[in-house]
C-alpha positions in Angstrom: 99.3 121.1 88.8 100.1 122.5 92.3 103.7 122.0 93.6 103.9 122.5 97.3 106.7 122.2 99.8 107.6 123.2 103.4 110.8 125.1 103.8 113.8 123.1 105.0 116.9 125.1 105.4 115.7 127.7 102.8 115.0 125.1 100.2 112.4 122.5 99.3 112.0 119.2 101.1 113.8 116.0 100.1 110.6 114.6 98.5 110.3 117.5 96.2 114.0 117.3 95.3 113.4 113.6 94.4 110.5 114.7 92.2 112.7 117.3 90.5 115.3 114.6 89.8 112.6 112.2 88.4 111.1 114.7 86.0 114.4 116.4 85.0 114.1 114.3 81.8 111.2 116.5 80.7 113.4 119.7 80.8 114.7 118.5 77.4 111.4 117.1 76.2 108.7 119.6 77.4 105.8 117.2 77.7 104.2 119.7 80.1 104.5 122.7 77.8 101.8 125.2 78.4 100.3 123.3 81.4 99.4 125.6 84.3 101.2 125.3 87.6 101.0 127.0 91.0 103.9 127.1 93.5 103.0 127.0 97.3 105.3 127.0 100.3 104.8 127.5 104.0 107.3 128.7 106.6 108.1 131.4 109.1 111.0 132.5 106.9 112.8 131.4 103.8 109.8 131.3 101.6 111.4 133.4 98.8 114.3 131.0 98.5 111.9 128.0 98.4 109.7 129.6 95.8 112.8 130.3 93.7 113.7 126.6 94.0 110.2 125.5 93.1 110.3 127.8 90.0 112.6 125.2 88.5 109.4 123.4 87.3 109.1 126.2 84.7 112.1 124.7 82.9 110.1 121.5 82.3 107.5 123.3 80.3 105.0 124.3 83.1 103.6 127.8 82.9 103.9 129.2 86.4 100.6 131.1 86.8 100.8 131.8 90.5 103.1 131.5 93.6 102.2 131.7 97.2 104.5 131.9 100.2 102.7 131.7 103.6 
């Protein structure tokens, strides 16, 4: 699974925030346990903060295997 988002005010976009809210249920029932995930973000600045926000997907059971800030 690849989670990607542009940087909006040093955070993920509204669509990614909605996705996080939708799958927050799985943080307590790790259906994605052990599934590989990659985090990708693009911006001229603020990529570290956005990658940090995207790392939340690790709480739902995804194993973050790579992250890329461009």
